[in-house]
C-alpha positions in Angstrom: 7.1 9.1 -11.7 8.2 6.6 -9.1 9.2 8.0 -5.7 10.8 6.0 -2.9 12.2 6.4 0.6 15.4 4.5 1.2 18.2 4.3 3.7 21.5 5.2 2.1 24.8 5.6 4.0 22.8 5.3 7.3 20.5 8.3 6.4 16.9 8.3 5.2 16.6 9.7 1.7 13.9 10.4 -0.8 14.6 9.1 -4.3 13.4 9.1 -7.8 13.3 5.5 -9.1 14.7 5.2 -12.7 13.8 2.5 -15.1 12.4 -0.6 -13.4 14.2 0.1 -10.2 17.9 -0.8 -10.8 19.0 2.8 -9.9 17.8 5.7 -7.9 18.3 9.4 -8.0 18.8 10.8 -4.5 16.6 13.9 -4.6 18.2 16.2 -2.0 21.7 15.5 -3.4 20.5 15.9 -7.0 18.9 19.3 -6.1 22.1 20.5 -4.4 24.3 19.4 -7.3 22.0 21.1 -9.8 21.3 24.3 -8.0 23.8 24.6 -5.2 21.0 25.0 -2.7 19.2 22.8 -0.1 15.7 21.6 -0.8 13.7 21.2 2.4 10.6 20.4 0.4 12.3 17.1 -0.8 13.5 16.0 2.7 10.7 13.4 3.2 7.9 11.9 1.1 5.4 13.8 3.3 7.1 17.2 2.5 7.0 16.3 -1.2 3.3 15.5 -1.0 2.5 18.6 0.9 4.7 20.7 -1.5 2.1 20.3 -4.2 2.7 21.7 -7.7 5.8 23.6 -6.6 7.5 20.4 -5.4 6.4 18.6 -8.6 8.0 21.3 -10.7 11.3 20.7 -8.8 11.0 16.9 -9.3 10.3 17.3 -13.0 13.5 19.4 -13.4 15.6 16.8 -11.5 14.1 14.0 -13.5 15.2 15.8 -16.7 18.7 16.6 -15.5 19.5 13.5 -13.4 23.1 14.5 -12.3 25.3 11.4 -12.3 26.7 12.3 -8.9 23.3 11.7 -7.3 22.6 8.3 -8.9 23.1 5.2 -6.8 22.4 1.5 -7.4 19.4 -0.1 -5.8 21.6 -2.8 -4.3 23.3 -0.1 -2.2 20.2 1.0 -0.4 17.7 -0.4 2.1 14.2 0.1 0.9 11.8 1.7 3.4 8.1 2.2 3.3 7.6 5.2 0.9 5.8 6.8 3.8 7.7 5.5 6.9 5.1 6.8 9.3 2.0 7.7 7.3 -0.4 10.4 8.6 -3.1 7.7 8.7 -3.9 4.3 7.2 -7.4 3.3 6.4 -8.0 -0.2 5.0 -11.3 -0.5 3.1 -13.3 -3.5 1.9 -13.7 -2.6 -1.8 -13.9 -6.1 -3.3 -17.2 -7.9 -2.3 -16.1 -11.2 -3.9 -13.2 -11.4 -1.4 -15.7 -11.3 1.5 -18.0 -13.9 -0.2 -15.1 -16.3 -0.8 -13.9 -15.9 2.8 -17.3 -16.3 4.3 -17.9 -19.4 2.3 -14.8 -21.1 3.6 -15.2 -20.0 7.2 -18.9 -21.0 7.3 -18.5 -24.1 5.2 -21.3 -23.1 2.8 -21.6 -22.9 -1.0 -20.5 -19.6 -2.4 -23.9 -18.9 -3.9 -25.4 -19.2 -0.4 -23.3 -16.4 1.0 -25.3 -13.2 1.6 -23.4 -10.1 2.7 -24.9 -7.4 4.9 -26.7 -4.7 3.0 -24.6 -2.0 4.6 -21.4 -3.6 3.3 -22.7 -3.4 -0.3 -23.8 0.2 0.1 -20.8 1.7 2.0 -17.0 1.3 1.7 -16.5 0.3 5.3 -12.9 0.4 6.7 -10.8 0.0 9.8 -7.9 2.2 10.9 -4.6 0.3 10.8 -1.5 0.9 12.9 0.4 3.5 11.0 3.5 3.0 13.2 3.7 -0.8 12.4 4.8 -0.1 8.8 7.7 -1.4 6.8 8.8 -1.6 3.1 10.1 -3.8 0.3 12.5 -6.6 1.1 11.9 -6.3 4.9 11.4 -9.4 7.0 8.1 -9.7 8.8 8.6 -11.4 12.2 5.5 -13.4 12.9 4.1 -13.1 16.5 4.4 -16.1 18.7 0.6 -16.1 19.5 -0.3 -17.0 16.0 0.4 -20.0 13.8 -2.0 -19.2 10.9 0.0 -16.8 8.8 -1.6 -15.0 5.9 -0.9 -12.2 3.3 -3.4 -9.9 1.6 -2.9 -8.7 -2.0 -4.0 -5.0 -2.0 -3.0 -1.7 -3.5 -3.6 1.8 -2.1 -4.0 5.4 -3.1 -2.0 8.1 -1.3 -3.8 11.5 -0.7 -2.1 14.6 -2.1 -4.8 16.9 -0.9 -7.0 16.9 2.2 -10.5 18.2 2.8 -13.8 17.6 4.4 -17.0 16.4 2.7 -15.2 15.8 -0.6 -17.6 15.0 -3.4 -17.2 11.8 -5.5 -16.7 13.9 -8.6 -13.8 15.8 -7.0 -12.2 12.9 -5.2 -9.7 11.8 -7.9 -8.1 15.2 -7.8 -7.1 14.5 -4.2 -5.0 11.4 -5.2 -1.2 11.9 -5.2 -0.3 8.4 -6.3 -0.6 4.7 -5.8 1.4 1.9 -4.1 1.1 -1.8 -3.2 -0.1 -2.9 0.2 0.4 -6.2 1.9 -1.9 -6.5 5.0 -0.3 -9.4 6.8 -2.9 -11.1 9.0 -2.8 -13.5 11.9 -5.9 -15.5 10.8 -6.3 -17.7 13.9 -6.3 -14.6 16.1 -8.6 -12.8 13.7 -11.2 -15.5 13.9 -11.2 -15.3 17.6 -11.5 -11.5 17.6 -14.3 -11.2 15.1 -16.4 -13.6 17.2 -16.6 -10.9 19.9 -18.2 -8.3 17.6 -15.5 -5.7 18.7 -13.5 -5.6 15.5 -9.9 -6.4 14.7 -7.1 -6.1 17.3 -3.8 -8.1 17.5 -4.6 -10.1 14.3 -3.6 -7.0 12.3 -1.5 -5.1 14.9 2.0 -6.4 15.2 5.5 -5.2 14.1 5.8 -4.7 10.4 2.3 -6.0 9.7 1.6 -3.2 7.3 3.9 -3.3 4.2 3.8 -0.5 1.6 6.0 -0.2 -1.4 8.2 -0.6 -3.2 7.5 3.0 -4.1 4.7 5.5 -4.9 3.8 5.9 -8.6 2.3 9.3 -9.2 -1.3 9.3 -10.4 -0.5 10.8 -13.8 1.8 7.8 -14.6 -0.7 5.1 -13.5 -3.5 6.1 -15.9 -6.6 4.1 -15.2 -6.2 2.5 -11.7 -9.2 0.3 -12.3 -7.5 -1.8 -15.0 -4.5 -3.2 -13.1 -3.6 -6.9 -13.0 -2.8 -8.1 -9.5 -0.8 -11.2 -8.7 0.7 -12.9 -5.6 3.5 -15.5 -5.5 4.9 -17.6 -2.6 8.4 -18.8 -3.2 8.0 -18.0 -6.9 4.7 -19.9 -7.3 1.7 -17.9 -8.3 -1.1 -18.3 -5.7 -3.4 -15.4 -6.5 -4.5 -13.4 -9.5 -7.1 -10.7 -9.8 -7.8 -7.3 -11.2 -8.6 -3.8 -9.8 -11.5 -3.8 -12.3 -13.4 -5.9 -9.8 -13.6 -3.1 -7.2 -17.2 -2.6 -6.1 -16.2 0.5 -4.2 -13.6 2.7 -6.0 -11.2 5.2 -4.5 -13.6 8.0 -5.4 -16.2 6.3 -3.3 -13.9 5.7 -0.3 -12.5 9.3 -0.3 -16.0 10.8 -0.4 -17.2 8.4 2.3 -14.2 8.8 4.7 -14.3 12.6 4.4 -17.9 12.8 5.4 -17.9 15.1 8.5 -14.2 14.2 8.9 -11.1 16.2 7.7 -8.6 14.2 5.6 -5.0 15.2 5.3 -2.3 14.9 2.6 -0.3 11.7 3.0 -3.1 9.5 4.2 -3.1 6.0 2.8 -6.3 4.5 1.6 -6.0 0.7 1.0 -8.3 -1.2 -1.4 -8.9 -4.3 0.7 -8.1 -7.7 -0.7 -8.6 -8.6 -4.3 -10.7 -11.8 -4.8 -8.5 -14.9 -4.3 -5.8 -12.6 -2.9 -5.2 -14.3 0.5 -4.7 -17.8 1.9 -8.0 -17.6 3.7 -9.7 -17.8 0.3 -7.7 -20.6 -1.3 -6.1 -22.4 1.6 -2.4 -21.7 1.0 -1.1 -20.1 4.2 2.5 -19.0 5.0 5.3 -20.8 6.7 8.4 -19.4 8.3 11.0 -18.7 5.5 8.3 -18.1 2.8 8.9 -15.2 0.5 5.8 -13.4 -0.6 5.7 -11.2 -3.7 2.8 -9.0 -4.6 2.8 -7.6 -8.1 0.4 -4.9 -9.4 0.8 -3.9 -13.0 2.5 -0.5 -13.3 3.2 -0.3 -9.6 6.0 -2.8 -9.3 6.7 -5.9 -7.1 6.6 -5.8 -3.3 8.7 -8.6 -1.7 8.9 -9.8 1.9 10.0 -12.8 3.9 8.1 -14.2 6.8 10.3 -15.1 9.8 9.3 -17.2 12.8 
């Protein structure tokens, strides 16, 4: 099941995506047309997630009935982030070869000479992204004036359906509601300045619309094995990155267990995979220019498209 948040007739709506995304079923309208009753549990993606099995039962019924009065064309909506203001966004470093490739280019050394810190190999480390600087599919990303080295990052993410503390790795997959694509736009020149201080990331990742999620959330039952997904990136139609989720050194079970250690997690949190190897300009040298259109495609999750604007 593919679930989206869109703007339709100037109101925010949750929707069920049909087919490959040409049409959508507006959920609250569909529920009213089928039952004659309102459906507060379908009002937002967050309420759907928090609604658990009861909300899923309603969704399954609407997916079966699909009243024509609630179906709209995708061309008549504005896509939003599936979670317009996520509870939290954590971006993990799950692909070690991404870091090896990046370090080799930054340090000007051979790839085989790159040695990552032991802690990075042992723990799925992360940073907390700005959950309020989020946008969705087909949105423009206005690049900040302080940066001229514009980059994308090819990632995907899991969305938590259940919270908890000290979640075991064995139980972690049961906490996943679904998956989506994530583009972590990055001001690379600013990032290189910031990491030299040892204080971590700041304005290199924190600007309007820097965090792009979408185009929708695919529920976990439809994705199947999340560790066999082909991942590609295109700039203006030309392929620049190709990788696979099979190369994750730390998997979502690892990151959920790690992040929940002595910390309560909540439904609706977004856990991002980090960049797939070759999945950014810093690794292969093709950076973005104003007017470029970036497409990230993850098998089974769709295509996330955005334009970079000066």
